N, CA, C and O atoms as CSV, one atom per row, in Angstrom:
chain,resi,resn,atom,element,x,y,z
A,1,MET,N,N,14.465,-47.704,97.311
A,1,MET,CA,C,13.808,-46.835,98.267
A,1,MET,C,C,14.869,-46.098,99.084
A,1,MET,O,O,15.813,-46.718,99.574
A,2,THR,N,N,14.719,-44.772,99.235
A,2,THR,CA,C,15.678,-43.994,100.003
A,2,THR,C,C,15.098,-43.630,101.362
A,2,THR,O,O,13.915,-43.845,101.625
A,3,VAL,N,N,15.941,-43.081,102.213
A,3,VAL,CA,C,15.523,-42.679,103.550
A,3,VAL,C,C,14.472,-41.564,103.478
A,3,VAL,O,O,13.698,-41.389,104.419
A,4,LEU,N,N,14.436,-40.814,102.383
A,4,LEU,CA,C,13.473,-39.730,102.240
A,4,LEU,C,C,12.097,-40.187,101.769
A,4,LEU,O,O,11.114,-39.465,101.936
A,5,ASP,N,N,12.021,-41.381,101.182
A,5,ASP,CA,C,10.728,-41.908,100.755
A,5,ASP,C,C,9.825,-42.042,101.972
A,5,ASP,O,O,10.256,-42.506,103.028
A,6,GLY,N,N,8.596,-41.641,101.821
A,6,GLY,CA,C,7.635,-41.797,102.898
A,6,GLY,C,C,7.594,-40.645,103.884
A,6,GLY,O,O,6.739,-40.632,104.769
A,7,ILE,N,N,8.506,-39.659,103.757
A,7,ILE,CA,C,8.459,-38.485,104.628
A,7,ILE,C,C,7.427,-37.524,104.048
A,7,ILE,O,O,7.529,-37.109,102.893
A,8,MET,N,N,6.445,-37.180,104.852
A,8,MET,CA,C,5.373,-36.299,104.411
A,8,MET,C,C,5.704,-34.843,104.739
A,8,MET,O,O,6.216,-34.541,105.816
A,9,VAL,N,N,5.407,-33.953,103.805
A,9,VAL,CA,C,5.546,-32.517,104.031
A,9,VAL,C,C,4.236,-31.856,103.613
A,9,VAL,O,O,3.525,-32.358,102.742
A,10,ASP,N,N,3.926,-30.733,104.239
A,10,ASP,CA,C,2.742,-29.960,103.895
A,10,ASP,C,C,3.163,-28.910,102.880
A,10,ASP,O,O,3.923,-28.001,103.213
A,11,LEU,N,N,2.686,-29.021,101.655
A,11,LEU,CA,C,3.044,-28.119,100.571
A,11,LEU,C,C,1.842,-27.255,100.228
A,11,LEU,O,O,0.766,-27.777,99.937
A,12,SER,N,N,2.015,-25.930,100.260
A,12,SER,CA,C,0.947,-24.991,99.900
A,12,SER,C,C,1.442,-24.069,98.801
A,12,SER,O,O,2.575,-23.590,98.840
A,13,ILE,N,N,0.582,-23.824,97.821
A,13,ILE,CA,C,0.890,-22.886,96.751
A,13,ILE,C,C,-0.159,-21.792,96.830
A,13,ILE,O,O,-1.348,-22.047,96.640
A,14,VAL,N,N,0.285,-20.569,97.110
A,14,VAL,CA,C,-0.625,-19.448,97.326
A,14,VAL,C,C,-0.631,-18.567,96.086
A,14,VAL,O,O,0.398,-18.013,95.696
A,15,LEU,N,N,-1.796,-18.444,95.475
A,15,LEU,CA,C,-1.944,-17.628,94.279
A,15,LEU,C,C,-2.193,-16.167,94.629
A,15,LEU,O,O,-1.867,-15.278,93.843
A,16,GLY,N,N,-2.760,-15.916,95.782
A,16,GLY,CA,C,-3.104,-14.580,96.243
A,16,GLY,C,C,-3.975,-14.728,97.475
A,16,GLY,O,O,-4.218,-15.843,97.938
A,17,SER,N,N,-4.442,-13.622,98.002
A,17,SER,CA,C,-5.303,-13.713,99.177
A,17,SER,C,C,-6.387,-12.652,99.101
A,17,SER,O,O,-6.321,-11.726,98.293
A,18,ALA,N,N,-7.379,-12.806,99.956
A,18,ALA,CA,C,-8.474,-11.853,100.036
A,18,ALA,C,C,-9.085,-11.951,101.428
A,18,ALA,O,O,-9.105,-13.023,102.033
A,19,GLU,N,N,-9.577,-10.839,101.923
A,19,GLU,CA,C,-10.328,-10.837,103.172
A,19,GLU,C,C,-11.802,-10.772,102.804
A,19,GLU,O,O,-12.257,-9.826,102.161
A,20,VAL,N,N,-12.540,-11.797,103.226
A,20,VAL,CA,C,-13.952,-11.904,102.889
A,20,VAL,C,C,-14.727,-12.196,104.173
A,20,VAL,O,O,-14.388,-13.134,104.895
A,21,PRO,N,N,-15.768,-11.402,104.468
A,21,PRO,CA,C,-16.575,-11.689,105.655
A,21,PRO,C,C,-17.248,-13.057,105.543
A,21,PRO,O,O,-17.665,-13.461,104.458
A,22,ILE,N,N,-17.349,-13.759,106.655
A,22,ILE,CA,C,-17.928,-15.107,106.650
A,22,ILE,C,C,-19.349,-15.089,106.101
A,22,ILE,O,O,-19.762,-16.043,105.441
A,23,ARG,N,N,-20.103,-14.030,106.356
A,23,ARG,CA,C,-21.475,-13.975,105.838
A,23,ARG,C,C,-21.489,-13.991,104.313
A,23,ARG,O,O,-22.398,-14.551,103.700
A,24,GLN,N,N,-20.462,-13.365,103.694
A,24,GLN,CA,C,-20.367,-13.372,102.229
A,24,GLN,C,C,-20.009,-14.767,101.730
A,24,GLN,O,O,-20.555,-15.229,100.729
A,25,VAL,N,N,-19.092,-15.437,102.424
A,25,VAL,CA,C,-18.706,-16.799,102.040
A,25,VAL,C,C,-19.919,-17.722,102.110
A,25,VAL,O,O,-20.129,-18.540,101.214
A,26,LEU,N,N,-20.707,-17.596,103.159
A,26,LEU,CA,C,-21.884,-18.456,103.338
A,26,LEU,C,C,-22.950,-18.213,102.273
A,26,LEU,O,O,-23.761,-19.098,102.003
A,27,GLN,N,N,-22.961,-17.034,101.667
A,27,GLN,CA,C,-23.946,-16.708,100.635
A,27,GLN,C,C,-23.479,-17.075,99.228
A,27,GLN,O,O,-24.249,-16.973,98.273
A,28,MET,N,N,-22.240,-17.497,99.099
A,28,MET,CA,C,-21.706,-17.812,97.767
A,28,MET,C,C,-22.302,-19.099,97.234
A,28,MET,O,O,-22.590,-20.037,97.978
A,29,SER,N,N,-22.474,-19.113,95.933
A,29,SER,CA,C,-22.941,-20.329,95.283
A,29,SER,C,C,-21.853,-20.843,94.353
A,29,SER,O,O,-20.826,-20.193,94.154
A,30,ARG,N,N,-22.088,-21.993,93.801
A,30,ARG,CA,C,-21.118,-22.582,92.882
A,30,ARG,C,C,-20.816,-21.607,91.745
A,30,ARG,O,O,-21.732,-21.028,91.160
A,31,GLY,N,N,-19.538,-21.428,91.435
A,31,GLY,CA,C,-19.119,-20.541,90.361
A,31,GLY,C,C,-18.864,-19.111,90.808
A,31,GLY,O,O,-18.464,-18.272,90.001
A,32,ALA,N,N,-19.093,-18.819,92.097
A,32,ALA,CA,C,-18.837,-17.467,92.601
A,32,ALA,C,C,-17.347,-17.160,92.490
A,32,ALA,O,O,-16.511,-18.059,92.577
A,33,MET,N,N,-17.027,-15.896,92.300
A,33,MET,CA,C,-15.632,-15.494,92.149
A,33,MET,C,C,-15.228,-14.567,93.285
A,33,MET,O,O,-16.030,-13.758,93.751
A,34,ILE,N,N,-13.978,-14.689,93.730
A,34,ILE,CA,C,-13.413,-13.833,94.765
A,34,ILE,C,C,-12.189,-13.146,94.170
A,34,ILE,O,O,-11.281,-13.810,93.670
A,35,ALA,N,N,-12.166,-11.827,94.224
A,35,ALA,CA,C,-11.016,-11.071,93.705
A,35,ALA,C,C,-9.835,-11.241,94.653
A,35,ALA,O,O,-9.984,-11.097,95.867
A,36,LEU,N,N,-8.662,-11.548,94.104
A,36,LEU,CA,C,-7.445,-11.706,94.891
A,36,LEU,C,C,-6.622,-10.425,94.838
A,36,LEU,O,O,-6.831,-9.574,93.974
A,37,ASP,N,N,-5.686,-10.300,95.772
A,37,ASP,CA,C,-4.862,-9.095,95.876
A,37,ASP,C,C,-3.615,-9.152,95.002
A,37,ASP,O,O,-2.574,-8.607,95.369
A,38,CYS,N,N,-3.712,-9.805,93.853
A,38,CYS,CA,C,-2.548,-9.934,92.975
A,38,CYS,C,C,-3.012,-9.932,91.524
A,38,CYS,O,O,-4.196,-10.099,91.232
A,39,GLY,N,N,-2.058,-9.741,90.628
A,39,GLY,CA,C,-2.343,-9.795,89.202
A,39,GLY,C,C,-1.908,-11.138,88.634
A,39,GLY,O,O,-1.237,-11.920,89.307
A,40,GLN,N,N,-2.287,-11.393,87.416
A,40,GLN,CA,C,-1.971,-12.694,86.818
A,40,GLN,C,C,-0.479,-12.884,86.595
A,40,GLN,O,O,-0.022,-14.019,86.459
A,41,ASP,N,N,0.290,-11.803,86.555
A,41,ASP,CA,C,1.729,-11.929,86.355
A,41,ASP,C,C,2.513,-11.967,87.666
A,41,ASP,O,O,3.728,-12.169,87.655
A,42,ASP,N,N,1.823,-11.772,88.802
A,42,ASP,CA,C,2.492,-11.840,90.100
A,42,ASP,C,C,2.864,-13.284,90.405
A,42,ASP,O,O,2.142,-14.203,90.020
A,43,PRO,N,N,3.993,-13.494,91.100
A,43,PRO,CA,C,4.407,-14.871,91.396
A,43,PRO,C,C,3.507,-15.539,92.432
A,43,PRO,O,O,2.943,-14.880,93.305
A,44,SER,N,N,3.387,-16.839,92.316
A,44,SER,CA,C,2.734,-17.642,93.344
A,44,SER,C,C,3.779,-17.942,94.408
A,44,SER,O,O,4.968,-18.042,94.106
A,45,LEU,N,N,3.338,-18.083,95.646
A,45,LEU,CA,C,4.249,-18.351,96.752
A,45,LEU,C,C,4.138,-19.816,97.140
A,45,LEU,O,O,3.034,-20.345,97.275
A,46,ILE,N,N,5.291,-20.479,97.323
A,46,ILE,CA,C,5.330,-21.899,97.657
A,46,ILE,C,C,5.834,-22.045,99.088
A,46,ILE,O,O,6.945,-21.632,99.420
A,47,TYR,N,N,4.989,-22.642,99.926
A,47,TYR,CA,C,5.316,-22.866,101.326
A,47,TYR,C,C,5.471,-24.360,101.576
A,47,TYR,O,O,4.683,-25.165,101.081
A,48,VAL,N,N,6.490,-24.725,102.347
A,48,VAL,CA,C,6.659,-26.103,102.805
A,48,VAL,C,C,6.654,-26.062,104.325
A,48,VAL,O,O,7.459,-25.368,104.947
A,49,ASN,N,N,5.739,-26.813,104.905
A,49,ASN,CA,C,5.558,-26.837,106.355
A,49,ASN,C,C,5.432,-25.427,106.929
A,49,ASN,O,O,5.984,-25.129,107.988
A,50,GLY,N,N,4.698,-24.557,106.218
A,50,GLY,CA,C,4.428,-23.214,106.690
A,50,GLY,C,C,5.528,-22.200,106.445
A,50,GLY,O,O,5.380,-21.039,106.827
A,51,GLU,N,N,6.624,-22.599,105.822
A,51,GLU,CA,C,7.749,-21.692,105.581
A,51,GLU,C,C,7.887,-21.411,104.090
A,51,GLU,O,O,7.886,-22.333,103.275
A,52,LEU,N,N,8.007,-20.119,103.735
A,52,LEU,CA,C,8.176,-19.734,102.337
A,52,LEU,C,C,9.512,-20.257,101.818
A,52,LEU,O,O,10.562,-19.939,102.377
A,53,VAL,N,N,9.481,-21.063,100.747
A,53,VAL,CA,C,10.711,-21.647,100.210
A,53,VAL,C,C,10.989,-21.253,98.764
A,53,VAL,O,O,12.126,-21.348,98.301
A,54,ALA,N,N,9.936,-20.803,98.034
A,54,ALA,CA,C,10.147,-20.491,96.622
A,54,ALA,C,C,9.012,-19.628,96.092
A,54,ALA,O,O,7.964,-19.477,96.720
A,55,LYS,N,N,9.260,-19.067,94.915
A,55,LYS,CA,C,8.235,-18.350,94.165
A,55,LYS,C,C,8.178,-18.973,92.785
A,55,LYS,O,O,9.170,-19.522,92.306
A,56,GLY,N,N,7.039,-18.894,92.153
A,56,GLY,CA,C,6.902,-19.474,90.826
A,56,GLY,C,C,5.662,-18.958,90.139
A,56,GLY,O,O,5.041,-17.991,90.580
A,57,ARG,N,N,5.309,-19.620,89.047
A,57,ARG,CA,C,4.081,-19.236,88.362
A,57,ARG,C,C,3.335,-20.488,87.927
A,57,ARG,O,O,3.924,-21.503,87.555
A,58,VAL,N,N,2.028,-20.371,87.990
A,58,VAL,CA,C,1.160,-21.486,87.627
A,58,VAL,C,C,1.058,-21.556,86.113
A,58,VAL,O,O,0.849,-20.543,85.445
A,59,MET,N,N,1.206,-22.747,85.585
A,59,MET,CA,C,1.098,-22.994,84.149
A,59,MET,C,C,-0.134,-23.870,83.922
A,59,MET,O,O,-0.371,-24.817,84.672
A,60,VAL,N,N,-0.914,-23.557,82.895
A,60,VAL,CA,C,-2.099,-24.346,82.572
A,60,VAL,C,C,-1.982,-24.817,81.130
A,60,VAL,O,O,-1.783,-24.018,80.214
A,61,ASP,N,N,-2.107,-26.123,80.945
A,61,ASP,CA,C,-2.086,-26.729,79.610
A,61,ASP,C,C,-3.313,-27.621,79.500
A,61,ASP,O,O,-3.291,-28.782,79.910
A,62,GLY,N,N,-4.376,-27.069,78.946
A,62,GLY,CA,C,-5.629,-27.817,78.885
A,62,GLY,C,C,-6.168,-28.022,80.289
A,62,GLY,O,O,-6.483,-27.059,80.986
A,63,GLU,N,N,-6.272,-29.280,80.704
A,63,GLU,CA,C,-6.791,-29.605,82.033
A,63,GLU,C,C,-5.683,-29.842,83.050
A,63,GLU,O,O,-5.959,-30.138,84.213
A,64,VAL,N,N,-4.430,-29.712,82.619
A,64,VAL,CA,C,-3.291,-29.981,83.500
A,64,VAL,C,C,-2.704,-28.672,84.016
A,64,VAL,O,O,-2.382,-27.770,83.243
A,65,MET,N,N,-2.570,-28.586,85.346
A,65,MET,CA,C,-1.927,-27.424,85.964
A,65,MET,C,C,-0.594,-27.862,86.528
A,65,MET,O,O,-0.464,-28.964,87.059
A,66,SER,N,N,0.404,-26.988,86.410
A,66,SER,CA,C,1.716,-27.273,86.981
A,66,SER,C,C,2.297,-25.969,87.510
A,66,SER,O,O,1.727,-24.896,87.308
A,67,LEU,N,N,3.413,-26.069,88.176
A,67,LEU,CA,C,4.052,-24.891,88.747
A,67,LEU,C,C,5.485,-24.822,88.274
A,67,LEU,O,O,6.236,-25.790,88.396
A,68,GLU,N,N,5.865,-23.673,87.733
A,68,GLU,CA,C,7.240,-23.433,87.312
A,68,GLU,C,C,7.919,-22.606,88.402
A,68,GLU,O,O,7.508,-21.478,88.673
A,69,ILE,N,N,8.957,-23.165,89.027
A,69,ILE,CA,C,9.689,-22.467,90.087
A,69,ILE,C,C,10.606,-21.437,89.436
A,69,ILE,O,O,11.400,-21.772,88.557
A,70,SER,N,N,10.494,-20.187,89.871
A,70,SER,CA,C,11.324,-19.135,89.292
A,70,SER,C,C,12.367,-18.598,90.268
A,70,SER,O,O,13.357,-17.998,89.849
A,71,GLU,N,N,12.152,-18.808,91.561
A,71,GLU,CA,C,13.089,-18.270,92.559
A,71,GLU,C,C,13.031,-19.112,93.822
A,71,GLU,O,O,11.949,-19.413,94.327
A,72,LEU,N,N,14.201,-19.493,94.334
A,72,LEU,CA,C,14.285,-20.148,95.624
A,72,LEU,C,C,14.576,-19.096,96.672
A,72,LEU,O,O,15.388,-18.199,96.446
A,73,ILE,N,N,13.925,-19.196,97.810
A,73,ILE,CA,C,14.087,-18.229,98.888
A,73,ILE,C,C,15.148,-18.736,99.843
A,73,ILE,O,O,15.063,-19.863,100.331
A,74,LYS,N,N,16.151,-17.907,100.113
A,74,LYS,CA,C,17.198,-18.291,101.062
A,74,LYS,C,C,16.637,-18.257,102.466
A,74,LYS,O,O,15.909,-17.336,102.836
A,75,LYS,N,N,16.983,-19.273,103.247
A,75,LYS,CA,C,16.526,-19.350,104.629
A,75,LYS,C,C,17.232,-18.279,105.448
A,75,LYS,O,O,18.453,-18.134,105.387
A,76,GLN,N,N,16.441,-17.531,106.217
A,76,GLN,CA,C,17.017,-16.496,107.070
A,76,GLN,C,C,17.527,-17.130,108.353
A,76,GLN,O,O,16.838,-17.931,108.985
A,77,ARG,N,N,18.728,-16.762,108.721
A,77,ARG,CA,C,19.315,-17.287,109.953
A,77,ARG,C,C,18.921,-16.388,111.105
A,77,ARG,O,O,18.903,-15.163,110.979
A,78,HIS,N,N,18.608,-17.010,112.226
A,78,HIS,CA,C,18.209,-16.243,113.429
A,78,HIS,C,C,19.360,-16.020,114.334
A,78,HIS,O,O,19.207,-15.397,115.385
């Protein structure tokens, strides 16, 4: 066990985004689709604790989804 074991981080993978009025969300049923502002070849954005750290692409193999990291984002110094 290392000192890093047990440290929790919030990891988010963003495929795209959309602005949808709440009334439309409330009217959606199972299987409804929302158009995103990106294409299938656009990179997914990987955030750790709210900070962009990498870009990649989602891979699907049957029922298994994974993420291939294609670019690490350099931290900007303030």
